[in-house]
C-alpha positions in Angstrom: 110.5 -1.1 94.5 109.5 2.4 93.8 108.3 3.4 90.4 110.7 5.7 88.6 107.9 7.2 86.5 106.1 8.3 89.7 109.2 10.2 90.8 109.4 12.0 87.5 105.7 13.0 87.8 106.3 14.3 91.3 109.3 16.4 90.1 107.2 17.7 87.2 104.5 18.7 89.6 106.9 20.5 91.9 108.4 22.6 89.2 105.2 24.6 88.3 104.4 25.0 92.0 107.8 26.5 92.7 107.4 28.7 89.6 104.0 29.9 90.8 105.5 30.7 94.2 108.4 32.6 92.5 105.9 34.6 90.5 103.9 35.4 93.7 107.1 36.5 95.4 108.0 38.8 92.5 104.5 40.3 92.4 104.7 40.9 96.1 108.1 42.6 95.7 106.7 44.9 92.9 103.8 45.8 95.1 106.0 46.7 98.0 108.3 48.7 95.7 105.3 50.6 94.3 104.0 51.6 97.7 106.7 54.2 98.5 106.2 55.9 95.1 102.5 56.2 95.8 103.1 57.5 99.3 105.7 60.0 98.0 103.2 61.2 95.3 100.5 61.7 97.9 102.9 63.5 100.2 104.0 65.8 97.4 100.4 66.6 96.6 99.7 67.5 100.2 102.9 69.5 100.4 101.9 71.4 97.2 98.4 72.1 98.6 100.0 73.4 101.8 102.2 75.8 99.9 99.3 77.0 97.8 96.8 77.3 100.8 98.2 80.7 102.2 98.0 82.3 98.7 94.6 80.9 98.1 93.4 82.2 101.5 94.9 85.6 100.9 93.3 85.9 97.4 89.9 84.7 98.8 89.9 87.1 101.8 91.3 90.2 100.2 90.1 89.9 96.6 87.2 87.5 95.9 85.1 88.3 99.0 85.5 92.1 98.6 84.8 91.7 94.9 81.5 89.9 95.7 80.7 92.6 98.2 81.3 95.4 95.7 79.1 93.5 93.2 76.3 93.4 95.8 76.8 97.0 96.7 76.6 98.0 93.0 73.1 96.6 92.8 71.8 98.1 96.1 71.1 101.4 97.7 74.0 101.4 100.1 74.6 104.6 102.1 78.0 105.1 103.7 76.9 105.8 107.3 73.3 105.1 108.0 70.1 104.4 106.1 68.0 101.7 104.6 69.6 99.3 102.2 67.7 97.7 99.4 68.1 96.5 95.9 67.8 99.2 93.2 69.4 97.6 90.1 70.2 99.0 87.6 69.7 102.5 89.0 73.3 102.8 90.2 74.7 102.1 86.8 72.4 104.5 85.1 73.4 107.2 87.6 77.0 106.7 86.8 76.6 107.5 83.1 74.2 110.3 83.9 76.7 112.2 86.1 78.0 115.4 84.7 81.5 114.5 85.7 81.6 111.0 84.3 82.5 111.6 80.6 84.8 114.6 81.3 86.6 112.3 83.8 86.9 109.5 81.3 88.3 111.8 78.6 90.8 113.4 81.0 91.9 110.0 82.3 92.4 108.7 78.7 94.4 111.9 77.8 96.5 111.6 80.9 97.2 107.9 80.2 98.2 108.5 76.6 100.5 111.4 77.5 102.2 109.6 80.4 102.7 106.4 78.5 104.4 108.0 75.6 106.7 110.3 77.6 107.4 107.9 80.4 108.3 104.8 78.3 110.2 106.9 75.8 112.4 108.5 78.5 112.8 105.1 80.3 114.0 103.5 77.1 116.5 106.3 76.5 117.8 106.0 80.1 118.1 102.2 79.7 120.1 102.7 76.5 122.4 105.2 78.2 123.3 102.9 81.1 123.2 99.6 79.1 127.0 99.3 78.7 129.2 98.5 81.7 131.3 101.6 81.7 132.7 103.7 84.5 129.9 105.5 86.4 127.1 103.4 84.9 126.2 101.8 88.2 126.1 105.3 89.8 123.7 106.6 87.2 121.5 103.5 87.4 121.1 104.1 91.1 120.4 107.8 90.7 117.8 107.2 88.1 116.1 104.5 90.2 116.1 106.4 93.5 112.9 108.4 92.9 111.1 105.1 92.5 111.8 104.2 96.1 109.7 107.2 97.3 106.0 106.7 97.8 103.7 108.4 95.3 101.8 110.3 97.9 105.1 111.5 99.5 106.4 112.5 96.1 103.2 114.3 95.3 103.4 116.2 98.6 107.0 117.1 97.8 106.1 118.5 94.4 103.1 120.3 95.9 105.6 122.3 98.0 107.8 122.9 95.1 104.9 124.1 92.9 103.5 126.4 95.7 103.2 130.0 94.3 103.9 131.4 97.8 106.7 129.3 99.2 107.7 127.0 96.3 111.2 127.6 94.7 110.1 126.4 91.3 107.3 129.0 91.0 109.7 131.8 91.8 112.5 130.6 89.6 111.3 132.2 86.3 110.8 135.4 88.2 114.4 135.4 89.5 115.6 134.7 86.0 113.6 137.6 84.5 111.3 135.4 82.5 108.2 136.4 84.4 107.0 139.3 86.4 105.1 137.2 89.0 105.5 133.7 90.4 104.3 131.1 88.0 101.2 129.1 89.0 102.1 125.6 87.9 98.7 124.3 89.0 96.5 127.3 88.1 95.3 126.3 84.7 94.1 122.9 83.4 97.0 122.5 80.9 99.7 123.5 83.4 98.2 121.3 86.1 98.2 118.3 83.7 101.7 118.9 82.5 103.0 119.5 86.1 101.4 116.2 87.2 102.9 114.4 84.2 106.3 115.8 85.1 106.0 114.4 88.6 104.9 111.0 87.4 107.8 110.8 84.9 110.3 111.8 87.5 108.9 109.2 89.9 108.6 106.2 87.6 111.2 106.7 84.9 113.8 104.8 86.8 111.5 101.9 87.6 110.6 101.3 83.9 114.3 101.9 83.0 115.2 98.9 85.2 112.6 96.7 83.4 113.9 97.7 80.0 117.5 97.4 81.1 117.0 93.8 82.1 115.5 93.2 78.6 118.5 94.9 76.9 121.0 92.8 78.9 119.3 89.6 77.8 120.0 90.4 74.1 123.2 88.4 73.0 126.2 90.5 72.1 126.9 88.2 69.2 123.8 89.5 67.4 125.2 93.1 67.6 128.6 92.0 66.5 127.1 90.2 63.5 125.2 93.3 62.6 128.3 95.5 62.8 130.2 93.0 60.6 127.4 93.3 58.0 127.7 97.1 58.0 124.5 97.9 59.8 124.2 101.4 61.3 123.1 102.1 64.9 119.7 103.2 63.7 119.3 100.0 61.7 120.5 97.9 64.6 118.1 99.6 67.0 115.2 99.2 64.6 115.9 95.6 63.4 117.5 94.0 66.5 116.9 96.0 69.7 113.2 96.7 69.4 112.1 93.3 68.3 114.1 91.5 70.9 113.0 94.0 73.6 109.3 93.4 72.8 108.5 91.3 76.0 110.0 94.0 78.3 108.2 96.7 76.3 104.9 94.8 76.6 105.3 94.4 80.3 106.1 98.1 80.7 103.2 99.1 78.5 100.8 97.0 80.5 101.9 98.3 83.8 102.0 101.9 82.7 98.6 102.0 81.1 97.0 100.2 84.0 98.6 102.5 86.6 97.7 105.6 84.6 94.1 104.6 84.3 93.9 104.2 88.0 95.6 107.5 88.8 94.5 109.0 92.1 97.2 110.0 94.6 99.0 112.6 92.4 95.9 114.5 91.5 94.3 114.2 94.9 97.4 115.8 96.5 98.4 118.3 93.8 95.2 119.5 92.3 92.3 118.0 94.2 90.5 117.8 90.8 90.9 121.5 90.1 90.9 123.9 88.6 87.1 123.8 87.9 87.1 119.9 88.0 89.4 119.8 85.0 91.7 117.2 86.4 89.2 114.8 87.9 90.1 111.2 87.1 87.8 108.2 87.2 89.1 107.0 90.5 88.7 110.4 92.0 85.1 110.3 90.8 84.7 107.0 92.7 86.2 108.6 95.8 83.7 111.6 95.5 80.7 109.3 95.2 81.7 107.2 98.2 83.1 109.7 100.7 81.6 113.0 99.7 78.2 112.1 98.5 78.1 109.1 100.9 76.8 106.8 98.2 78.6 103.5 98.2 76.2 101.9 95.7 77.0 104.3 92.9 80.7 104.2 93.8 80.6 100.4 93.6 78.9 100.5 90.3 81.5 102.8 88.9 84.2 100.5 90.3 82.7 97.5 88.4 82.6 99.6 85.2 86.3 100.5 85.6 87.2 96.9 86.4 85.4 95.7 83.3 87.1 98.3 81.1 90.5 97.3 82.5 89.9 93.7 81.8 88.8 94.4 78.3 91.8 96.7 77.7 94.3 94.2 79.0 92.7 91.4 76.9 93.1 93.6 73.8 96.7 94.3 74.7 97.5 90.7 75.2 95.8 89.8 71.9 97.7 92.4 70.0 101.0 91.4 71.5 100.3 87.8 70.7 99.6 88.6 67.1 102.7 90.7 66.9 104.8 87.8 68.2 103.3 85.4 65.7 103.9 87.7 62.8 
């Protein structure tokens, strides 16, 4: 006769074995369930690297490698066409500051930048305010203001060179036909007139572009804020000063950054209109780089000047970002 206590012991032994097997099955299921997530994570990482690879390759080939080459050239005696190449650091950097055109070019570039920034952003803000509301004809005027921005800067400069020409240009003969002058006006004949004529070209060319940036910022301001200000009895000047300008600060910051950087790197308009004249009074820093590289055939000095300009731009942009960050925090 079988012992009933032995059967109980056998049953008690089977229960933990089945429990262990169930736990092993559960662990196996969790492991199998986790594997697709790991493979999906790896595939997403590979996919992200694939998307970033073309941009990284583009930046490396067209920015980092040329920057390293320019740095090497700035520390070397590097003629444009032929000649011996050797290290001459820091002679190229001392030659830059010793040039008779360097400091006049820096002063003129800063003057041009300040003048263009104030006039251009002021006019762009005015145009953005004029076409802000959705009224009849607003879309037409937005298109008309933006159309000059679709024209290349070199092409626009060539167009204005023809308009300013004292022999064939209609603008130079207009004051004579109106009886305001006895002879055709030379818009590019004096340093002041050449500067103002170039500023007029740049403002005509880029006012619509910056108007579009500021218009996007204006349209992001909620109308409820203006309605609340009207209900409180605020005037238009108070609304503009207390609501529009503070809420438009990001768009103004972007426009200021683009305008200052583009003005400091001005080249096309002066190269086509004035060629640095009269008497080297409109030579910009980038024009000075061009002269060192392609007229004096000295790529080493031109590269050193390029590094100096790059460092100044980085410092200026860092100061602008810092000032804007402090303004936002306050």
